[in-house]
C-alpha positions in Angstrom: -5.3 1.2 -19.6 -5.1 4.7 -18.3 -7.1 7.2 -20.2 -6.1 10.8 -20.6 -8.1 13.2 -18.5 -10.1 16.1 -19.8 -9.7 19.3 -18.3 -12.6 18.9 -16.2 -12.1 15.5 -14.5 -9.3 13.2 -13.4 -9.3 9.5 -14.2 -7.9 7.3 -11.4 -7.0 3.8 -12.3 -7.1 1.0 -9.6 -5.9 -2.4 -10.2 -7.4 -5.0 -7.9 -6.3 -8.5 -7.8 -9.0 -10.9 -6.9 -9.1 -14.9 -6.5 -12.4 -15.5 -5.1 -11.7 -15.6 -1.7 -13.2 -13.3 1.1 -10.1 -11.2 1.7 -9.9 -10.3 -2.1 -13.6 -9.2 -2.0 -12.8 -7.3 1.2 -10.0 -5.5 -1.1 -12.9 -4.8 -3.5 -15.1 -3.3 -0.9 -12.4 -1.2 0.5 -11.4 0.2 -3.1 -15.1 1.3 -3.3 -15.4 2.7 0.1 -12.4 4.8 0.1 -13.3 6.4 -3.4 -16.9 6.2 -3.2 -17.6 9.8 -3.8 -15.2 10.1 -6.9 -17.0 9.2 -10.2 -14.0 8.9 -12.1 -12.3 6.1 -10.4 -12.0 3.0 -12.8 -11.9 -0.4 -11.2 -9.7 -2.8 -13.1 -10.2 -6.6 -12.0 -7.3 -9.0 -12.8 -7.4 -12.9 -12.1 -4.2 -14.8 -12.8 -4.7 -18.4 -13.8 -3.2 -21.2 -11.8 0.2 -22.7 -12.8 0.0 -25.8 -14.8 2.6 -28.1 -13.5 5.8 -28.5 -15.7 5.6 -32.2 -15.9 2.2 -32.1 -17.5 3.2 -29.7 -19.9 6.2 -32.0 -20.8 4.1 -35.1 -21.1 1.6 -33.2 -23.2 4.0 -32.8 -26.0 4.3 -36.4 -26.6 1.2 -37.9 -25.2 -2.1 -37.2 -27.0 -4.3 -38.1 -24.0 -2.3 -36.0 -21.7 -2.3 -33.2 -24.3 -6.0 -33.3 -24.2 -6.3 -33.5 -20.3 -4.1 -30.6 -20.3 -6.4 -28.4 -22.5 -9.5 -29.3 -20.5 -7.5 -28.3 -17.3 -6.5 -25.0 -18.9 -10.4 -24.5 -20.0 -11.6 -25.1 -16.5 -9.0 -22.9 -14.9 -10.3 -20.0 -17.3 -13.8 -20.7 -16.7 -13.0 -20.5 -12.9 -11.2 -17.2 -13.4 -13.8 -15.7 -15.4 -16.5 -16.7 -12.7 -14.3 -15.0 -10.0 -14.1 -11.9 -11.9 -17.8 -11.6 -12.8 -18.8 -12.0 -9.0 -16.3 -9.2 -8.4 -17.7 -7.1 -11.0 -21.4 -7.8 -9.8 -19.9 -7.0 -6.3 -18.8 -3.5 -7.4 -22.0 -3.0 -9.4 -23.9 -3.8 -6.0 -22.0 -0.9 -4.4 -23.4 1.5 -7.1 -20.2 1.6 -9.4 -21.2 1.9 -13.3 -20.6 -1.0 -15.4 -18.7 1.3 -17.7 -16.1 2.0 -15.0 -15.2 -1.8 -14.5 -12.8 -3.8 -16.6 -12.0 -7.3 -16.0 -9.0 -9.4 -17.4 -7.9 -13.0 -17.0 -4.0 -13.1 -17.1 -2.1 -16.3 -18.1 0.4 -17.3 -15.7 4.1 -16.7 -17.1 6.4 -15.7 -14.4 4.8 -16.4 -11.2 1.8 -15.0 -9.5 3.2 -12.1 -7.8 5.4 -11.1 -10.6 2.6 -11.4 -13.2 0.3 -9.1 -10.9 3.1 -6.7 -10.8 3.8 -6.7 -14.5 0.2 -6.2 -15.0 0.2 -3.1 -12.8 3.2 -1.6 -14.2 2.3 -2.3 -17.8 -1.1 -0.7 -17.3 0.4 2.2 -15.4 -2.2 1.9 -12.8 -2.4 4.5 -10.0 -2.5 1.9 -7.4 -2.6 -1.9 -6.9 -5.1 -3.5 -4.4 -4.8 -6.8 -2.9 -6.3 -8.6 0.2 -3.7 -9.3 2.6 -4.3 -13.0 2.9 -6.6 -13.5 0.0 -4.0 -14.6 -2.5 -2.8 -17.1 -0.3 -5.4 -19.2 0.9 -7.8 -20.3 -1.8 -5.0 -21.1 -4.2 -2.2 -21.8 -1.9 -1.4 -25.1 -3.7 -0.5 -23.0 -7.0 0.6 -19.8 -5.5 2.2 -20.1 -2.1 3.0 -17.1 -0.3 2.2 -13.7 -2.3 1.8 -10.9 -0.3 5.5 -10.7 1.0 6.6 -11.0 -2.7 4.1 -8.0 -3.6 5.6 -6.0 -0.8 9.2 -6.7 -1.7 8.9 -6.3 -5.5 6.1 -3.9 -6.4 8.4 -1.0 -6.6 7.0 0.9 -9.4 3.3 1.3 -8.3 1.8 2.2 -4.9 0.5 -1.0 -3.2 -2.5 -1.1 -1.0 -2.7 -4.2 1.3 -6.2 -4.6 2.8 -6.8 -6.5 6.0 -10.3 -6.7 7.3 -13.5 -4.2 6.9 -12.4 -0.7 6.6 -15.2 1.7 5.5 -14.1 5.1 6.4 -11.7 7.1 4.1 -9.6 8.2 7.2 -5.9 8.0 6.6 -2.8 8.5 9.0 0.1 9.4 6.5 3.5 8.8 8.5 6.0 11.4 7.4 9.8 12.1 8.1 10.5 14.9 5.7 11.8 12.7 3.1 11.2 12.7 -0.7 9.2 9.2 0.0 7.3 11.1 2.4 6.3 13.6 -0.1 5.4 11.2 -2.8 3.1 9.4 -0.4 1.5 13.0 0.3 1.0 13.4 -3.5 -0.5 9.9 -3.7 -3.2 10.7 -1.1 -3.9 14.1 -2.8 -4.4 12.6 -6.1 -6.4 9.7 -5.1 -8.7 11.3 -2.6 -8.7 15.1 -3.3 -12.2 15.0 -4.7 -13.6 13.0 -1.7 -15.0 15.3 0.8 -15.3 12.4 3.2 -11.7 11.8 3.2 -9.8 13.0 6.3 -5.8 12.8 6.7 -3.8 13.1 9.8 0.0 13.8 9.1 1.9 11.8 11.7 5.5 12.5 12.7 7.4 10.3 15.0 10.5 12.1 16.5 13.6 9.9 15.8 15.9 9.0 18.6 19.4 10.6 18.7 20.9 7.2 19.5 19.5 5.9 16.1 21.7 8.3 14.3 24.7 8.5 16.4 25.0 5.7 18.9 27.5 6.5 21.8 28.5 4.3 24.6 29.4 6.8 27.4 31.1 4.3 29.6 33.5 3.7 26.8 34.7 7.4 26.9 34.3 8.6 30.6 37.9 8.0 31.6 38.9 9.9 28.7 36.8 12.6 28.4 34.7 13.7 31.3 32.6 16.4 29.7 31.2 14.1 26.9 28.1 13.5 28.8 27.2 17.0 28.6 28.4 17.5 25.0 26.0 14.6 24.0 23.1 16.2 25.8 23.8 19.4 23.9 23.9 17.5 20.4 20.5 15.7 21.4 19.1 19.2 22.1 20.4 20.5 18.7 19.2 17.2 17.0 15.7 17.5 18.3 15.5 21.3 17.6 16.6 20.5 13.8 14.0 17.5 13.6 11.3 19.8 14.8 12.1 22.6 12.3 12.3 20.1 9.5 9.0 18.6 10.4 7.4 21.8 10.7 8.5 22.9 7.4 7.5 19.5 5.8 4.1 19.6 7.4 3.5 23.2 5.8 4.3 21.9 2.6 2.1 18.7 2.9 -0.9 20.7 4.1 -0.6 22.9 1.1 -0.3 19.8 -1.3 -3.7 18.6 0.1 -5.3 22.1 -0.1 -4.4 22.3 -3.6 -6.0 19.0 -4.3 -9.3 19.9 -2.8 -8.9 19.2 0.8 -10.5 21.7 3.3 -8.5 22.6 6.2 -11.0 21.1 8.7 -10.1 17.5 6.9 -6.4 17.9 7.7 -4.8 17.4 11.1 -1.2 17.0 12.4 0.1 14.6 15.0 3.3 14.3 16.8 4.5 11.3 19.0 7.6 10.4 20.8 9.5 7.2 19.7 9.1 5.5 23.1 7.8 2.1 21.8 9.6 2.0 18.3 8.3 4.1 15.4 6.3 1.2 13.8 4.5 0.2 16.9 4.0 4.0 17.4 2.4 4.5 13.9 0.1 1.6 14.3 -1.0 2.6 17.7 -1.6 6.1 17.0 -3.8 5.1 14.0 -5.8 2.9 16.6 -6.0 5.7 18.9 -7.3 8.2 16.5 -9.8 5.7 14.9 -8.1 5.7 11.4 -8.3 2.4 9.5 -5.7 3.2 6.8 -2.0 3.9 7.2 0.1 5.5 4.3 4.0 5.0 4.5 6.8 5.5 2.1 8.7 2.4 1.1 12.1 4.5 1.8 13.0 7.3 3.8 15.8 9.8 4.0 18.4 7.0 4.5 19.7 4.2 6.6 18.6 6.0 9.8 15.2 7.0 8.4 12.4 5.4 10.1 10.2 5.1 6.9 12.7 2.8 4.9 13.4 0.4 8.0 9.8 -0.2 9.7 7.4 -0.2 6.9 7.7 -3.9 7.2 7.0 -3.6 10.9 3.9 -1.5 10.4 2.7 -4.0 7.9 2.9 -6.9 10.4 1.4 -5.2 13.1 -1.4 -3.5 11.3 -4.1 -6.3 11.7 -7.7 -5.2 10.3 -6.2 -2.2 8.8 -5.2 -0.9 5.3 -1.6 -0.1 4.4 -0.7 2.1 1.4 2.8 1.4 0.6 4.1 4.3 -1.7 7.5 4.1 -3.5 
């Protein structure tokens, strides 16, 4: 569904999964608010049909009356999906989105709701998949079950935007640790919001704890090596210096990426925090402290000890009334 951009414009394509619930409409609202100055953004709305119970499908093959009932059920489901999409389309237009930048699609249920949404996003090569945090699990709970967690776990090839609540301002905290995943998160923000003069970005680095990388029980070694405590302190100091040097270098690169995308210096800030309460909690608390409603985080960081790979799920659980961009 992506179109090739001309030399003077960039097309951004968002896929928004809707089910008619208030949370899914809040996801629609968020997508407009965060990109409202960018006229090249295209909004693609998708509604996945409810599953038909297998027993009905089996009986319909041999029972004419059941087959007729099944067809009526499928027609009713499609009408409902089209009504949901039409309401979401009108909602976008009420926000000032030109009708030519809105596409709608009813997708049949094939592999399960989460997989079908992910397949739609990957086949269409969308720049982001937008979902309400609870919207896809309330109104169609009987058919769908829990979907948000499946999307978080399996949407590996498309940035996932998870929206909870009303977020209006395009102010984003980008949690970084110097990894390739962090750089991809920065690139995603630059691409999606570089043309939006209202967007503001704060890069946040939470200093990791030495014990997370090299856990040492001093009591275990005191009788054998009396100087180990001093050596550990020296190692901690060297570790902190190396972390600061790495983050400084990364921040310089990240700022340049945003500037090249159109961000002015006054819309970029850098925040550093100590890991006193846990990295996930520190990220969420910092976002609330600064009044930023969106947290951008890489799905995986530098390795087993890197915080981005291990705490993104904790950030998602704690970030109520916030938006999370999970970038692969």
